[in-house]
FIZA-8442 format. One line per field, with one value per residue (C-alpha): residue number from 0; z, x, y. Coordinates in Angstrom, 1 decimal, padded with zeros to 4 digits, always signed. Each point is the difference from the previous one (the first is absolute). Layout:
seq (NUM_...);
Z (Z_...);
X (X_...);
Y (Y_...);
// end
This chain:
seq (0_1_2_3_4_5_6_7_8_9_10_11_12_13_14_15_16_17_18_19_20_21_22_23_24_25_26_27_28_29_30_31_32_33_34_35_36_37_38_39_40_41_42_43_44_45_46_47_48_49_50_51_52_53_54_55_56_57_58_59_60_61_62_63_64_65_66_67_68_69_70_71_72_73_74_75_76_77_78_79_80_81_82_83_84_85_86_87_88_89_90_91_92_93_94_95_96_97_98_99_100_101_102_103_104_105_106_107_108_109_110_111_112_113_114_115_116_117_118_119_120_121_122_123_124_125_126_127_128_129_130_131_132_133_134_135_136_137_138_139_140_141_142_143_144_145_146_147_148_149_150_151_152_153_154_155_156_157_158_159_160_161_162_163_164_165_166_167_168_169_170_171_172_173_174_175_176_177_178_179_180_181_182_183_184_185_186_187_188_189_190_191_192_193_194_195_196_197_198_199_200_201_202_203_204_205_206_207_208_209_210_211_212_213_214_215_216_217_218_219_220_221_222_223_224_225_226_227_228_229_230_231_232_233_234_235_236_237_238_239_240_241_242_243_244_245_246_247_248_249_250_251_252_253_254_255_256_257_258_259_260_261_262_263_264_265_266_267_268_269_270_271_272_273_274);
Z (+094.1_-000.2_+002.4_+003.0_+003.3_+003.5_+001.8_+003.3_-001.0_-000.2_+003.4_+001.7_-001.4_+001.4_-002.6_+001.2_+003.1_+002.5_+000.6_-001.4_+001.8_+001.9_-002.0_-003.3_+001.3_+001.3_+001.0_-004.0_-001.3_+002.6_-001.3_-003.3_+001.5_+002.3_-001.9_-003.9_+000.3_+003.0_+001.6_+003.8_+002.4_+001.5_-003.3_-002.3_+000.8_-000.1_-003.4_-001.3_+001.0_-001.9_-003.3_+000.4_+000.3_-003.3_-001.1_+001.2_-002.0_-003.5_+000.2_+003.4_-000.9_+003.1_+000.3_+000.4_+002.5_+002.1_-000.6_-001.9_-001.8_+003.6_-001.1_-001.6_-002.7_-002.0_+003.1_+001.5_-002.5_+000.5_-003.2_+000.8_+001.0_-003.5_-001.7_+001.8_-001.1_-003.0_-000.4_+002.4_-002.6_-001.7_-002.3_-001.3_+001.1_-000.6_+000.7_+001.4_-000.4_+002.9_-002.5_+002.0_+003.0_+001.5_+001.7_-001.8_+004.0_-001.0_-002.7_+003.4_+002.2_-002.5_-000.7_+003.4_+000.6_-002.5_-003.3_-003.0_-000.9_-003.1_-001.2_+001.8_-001.2_+001.3_-002.0_+001.8_-002.0_+002.1_-000.6_+003.6_+001.5_-001.0_+000.6_+003.2_+000.2_-000.6_+003.1_+002.5_-000.6_-000.7_-002.8_-002.9_-000.4_+000.9_-001.5_-003.6_-000.2_-003.4_+001.7_-002.9_-000.2_-002.7_-000.3_-000.1_-002.4_-002.8_-002.2_-001.3_+002.7_+002.4_+001.8_-004.5_+000.5_+002.3_-002.1_+000.0_+002.5_+003.3_+002.1_+003.0_+000.1_+003.8_+000.0_+003.3_+000.9_-003.8_-002.5_+002.8_-000.7_-003.7_-001.2_-001.2_-003.6_+001.4_+002.2_-003.8_-001.7_+002.9_-000.2_-003.5_+000.2_+003.0_-002.6_-002.7_+002.6_+001.1_-002.0_-002.2_+001.8_+002.7_+003.5_-000.7_+003.5_+001.1_+004.0_+002.1_+001.6_+000.3_+002.1_-001.3_+002.0_+000.0_-001.9_-003.4_-000.6_-001.0_+002.7_+000.1_+000.8_+000.6_-001.8_-003.0_+000.0_-001.3_+000.3_+000.3_+003.0_-000.6_+001.8_-000.7_-002.8_-001.9_-000.2_-001.3_-002.2_-001.0_-000.8_-002.3_-002.5_+000.4_-001.5_-002.7_-001.5_+000.1_-000.6_+002.9_+003.5_+003.4_+002.9_+002.6_+004.0_+002.2_+004.1_+001.5_+003.7_+001.4_+001.7_+001.3_+000.1_+000.3_-004.0_-000.4_-001.2_+000.8_-001.3_-000.2_-000.7_-001.3_-002.9_-000.6_-002.7_-002.7_-003.1_-002.4_-003.5_-001.1_-004.1);
X (+129.9_+003.6_+002.8_-000.8_-001.0_+002.1_-001.1_+001.5_-001.4_-003.5_+000.9_+000.7_-003.3_-002.3_-000.2_+001.2_-001.1_+001.8_-002.9_-003.7_-003.0_-001.8_-003.0_+001.5_+001.5_-003.6_-001.2_-001.0_+003.3_+001.5_-002.8_+001.2_+003.7_-000.2_-003.5_+001.4_+003.0_+000.3_+002.6_+000.8_-001.9_+003.7_+001.6_-002.8_+001.8_+003.5_-001.3_-001.7_+003.2_+002.0_-001.6_-001.4_+004.1_+000.8_-003.3_+001.4_+003.4_-001.6_-001.9_-001.2_-003.3_-002.2_-002.3_+002.5_+002.4_-003.6_-001.1_-003.3_+000.0_-001.0_-003.9_-001.0_-002.0_-002.3_-001.7_-000.3_-002.5_-003.9_-000.1_+002.5_-003.1_-001.2_+003.6_+000.7_-003.5_+001.0_+003.6_-001.3_-002.8_+001.7_-003.0_+000.2_+003.8_+001.0_+003.4_+001.8_+003.1_+002.1_+001.8_+002.8_+000.0_+002.8_+001.2_-003.6_-001.3_-004.1_+000.2_+001.2_-002.8_-002.5_+001.5_-000.3_-003.1_-001.1_+000.3_+002.0_+003.2_+000.3_-002.4_+001.9_+003.0_+001.9_+002.4_+002.7_+002.5_+002.9_+000.8_+001.7_-003.2_-001.7_+002.9_+000.1_-003.7_+000.3_+003.1_-002.3_-003.1_+002.0_-002.1_+001.5_-000.2_-003.9_-001.1_-001.4_-000.9_+001.8_+002.7_+000.6_+003.0_-001.3_-000.5_-003.2_+000.2_+002.0_-002.3_+001.8_+001.5_-001.6_-002.8_-001.2_-000.7_-002.8_-001.8_-004.0_-000.1_-000.3_-003.4_+002.2_+002.8_+001.1_+002.0_+001.0_+003.1_+000.9_-002.4_+001.7_+002.6_+000.2_-001.3_-003.5_+000.8_+002.4_-003.4_-002.1_+002.9_-000.7_-003.6_-000.4_+003.1_-002.1_-003.4_+001.8_+000.7_-003.4_-002.6_-002.1_-003.5_-002.0_+000.9_+003.6_+001.5_+002.9_+000.0_+002.9_+001.7_+001.9_+001.4_-001.8_-001.4_-003.1_+001.0_+001.2_+003.3_+003.4_+002.5_+003.0_+002.2_+003.3_+000.7_-002.1_+000.0_-003.1_-004.1_-003.0_-002.4_-003.2_-003.7_-002.9_-001.3_+003.6_+000.3_-003.9_+001.6_+002.7_-001.7_-002.5_+003.0_+001.3_-003.4_-000.2_+003.5_-000.4_-004.0_-001.1_-002.2_+000.3_-001.7_+002.4_-000.2_+001.8_+000.9_+002.5_+001.5_+002.2_+003.2_+002.7_+003.4_+003.2_+000.5_-003.2_-001.5_-003.2_-003.2_+002.0_-001.9_-000.3_-002.7_-001.5_-001.9_-001.5_-000.2_-002.3_-001.1_-003.1_+000.4);
Y (+112.4_+001.9_-000.9_-002.4_+002.3_+000.4_-002.9_+002.0_+003.0_-001.5_-002.0_+003.3_+001.4_-003.0_-002.1_-002.6_-002.2_-002.4_-001.6_+000.2_+001.5_-002.5_+001.2_-000.8_-003.4_-001.0_-003.8_+000.0_+000.4_-002.5_-002.5_+000.4_-000.8_-002.6_-001.7_+000.3_+000.2_-002.7_+002.3_-000.4_+002.9_+000.7_+000.2_+002.3_+003.7_-001.1_-001.4_+002.3_+003.0_-002.3_+000.3_+003.9_+000.8_-001.9_+001.7_+003.8_-001.0_-000.8_+003.6_+001.9_+000.8_+001.3_-002.7_-002.6_+001.9_+000.8_-003.3_+000.6_-002.7_-001.5_+001.6_-001.9_+001.9_-002.7_-002.1_+003.7_+001.3_+000.0_-002.0_-002.8_-002.9_+000.8_+000.0_-003.1_-002.2_+000.4_-001.3_-002.7_-000.7_-003.7_-000.3_+003.8_+001.1_+003.4_+001.4_+002.7_+002.4_+001.5_+003.1_+001.4_-002.7_+000.4_-003.5_-001.3_+000.2_+000.7_-003.1_-002.0_+000.7_-000.6_-003.6_-000.2_+000.5_-002.9_+001.7_-002.6_+001.7_-001.1_+003.2_+002.4_+002.6_+001.8_+003.1_+002.0_+002.1_-001.5_-003.6_-000.4_+001.2_-003.0_-002.2_+001.5_-000.7_-003.9_+000.5_+001.7_-002.2_-003.0_-001.4_-000.5_-003.6_+000.2_+003.5_-000.3_+003.6_+001.3_+002.8_+002.4_+002.5_+002.6_+003.6_+001.4_+002.7_-002.6_-001.8_-002.8_-002.8_-002.3_+002.3_+000.5_-003.8_+000.5_+002.8_-000.4_-002.6_+000.8_+000.7_+002.0_+002.1_+001.4_+003.1_+000.6_+002.9_+000.3_+002.7_+002.6_-000.4_+001.9_+003.2_+000.5_-000.3_-003.6_-001.3_+000.8_-002.5_-002.6_-000.4_+000.0_-002.9_-001.4_+000.2_-002.0_-002.9_+000.0_-002.6_+002.4_-000.8_+002.0_-000.9_-000.1_+001.9_+002.1_+000.4_+001.5_+002.6_+002.6_+003.0_+003.2_+003.4_+001.6_+002.4_-001.2_+001.2_-000.7_-002.2_-000.6_-003.6_+000.1_-003.7_+001.4_+004.0_+001.3_-001.4_+000.5_-000.4_-000.3_+000.9_-001.8_+002.3_-000.3_-003.3_-000.8_+003.0_-002.1_-003.0_+001.9_+001.2_-003.8_-001.4_+003.2_-001.2_-003.7_+000.0_-001.1_+000.9_-001.0_+000.4_+001.5_-000.7_+002.3_+000.9_+001.6_-000.6_+002.4_-001.0_+001.9_-000.8_+001.8_+000.5_+001.2_+003.1_+001.5_-001.9_-002.9_-003.0_-004.0_-000.6_-003.0_-000.7_-002.5_+001.2_-002.2_-000.6_+000.6_-000.1);
// end
C-alpha cells in the first residue's frame, strides 16, 4: 500500500469523525456492546472511542475514522436470516468466513444472534485489528471463532488451510479496495476457499457507482467501482478462469456523502455457485 497515509490530512478532509453518527451507532449496535460484551450503557461510547483511536493509530482506514465498522453489514443483508439459520443448525452445521473483517464485528453479531462461534472464521491482513477486536468486544476468553491474520493474495499460510471447506464467505467493504484485475484475483481465491459444490455462497457489500468506473481512495490509490452489470461481468470472468459458474444478485442504493462522486452507491450482492 506504499507509505502510510497522512492522518492529519485525512482528518482535515473529513475522514475522521469525533463521534459516530446516530444512524450508525443505533440500538442494534448498542445491544451488541451491552448484551454481548456486557459493557455498562454509560461506558459503551468511551470504550468504543478509545479502541477506535487505537485502531486509527495502526492504520487510518476511512471505515475506522468514520465509524463505518459500526454499520453491521452481514446482519443487514437480505439473506441474513437464511444464512443465520444454516449457521445455527447444529445437526448439519455450516461455517462462514468474514474476509477483511476489521475488528470481527460482524461475526460477534452472528454469535450474539445464536450461532455457535466455533464454526466461524474471520480474516484481516492486520493482526493488530484482530487483537483490538478482542479488546473492543471483551471476549478473548469466550469467543471460539478462529481469527486469522493473512493476505488473501498469498496461497500459503493459515488461510490456505481452509481451502475447499467453507459454506459462506462474507466480504464487506473489501473488494472495492482493488482495481479490476486484483478483484478478479481476490474472487478466484475466494472460490478456492469455498466448498466446490452448488450453493456455496459469497455475500456482502461495497462502494459502487451507477456508472462503472475507476475511482480513487486516499489510503490505497486507484480502485474499480462497479455497477450491477460490471459486477456480474466480474464474476463471469472469475467463473471462466476458475472453471465454475455463478448466479449473481445485486442491489444498488445511492448514498450521499462529502467525499462521494456523482452516482456513488453501495452495492449489496449475493453470489451463489451453480456448478
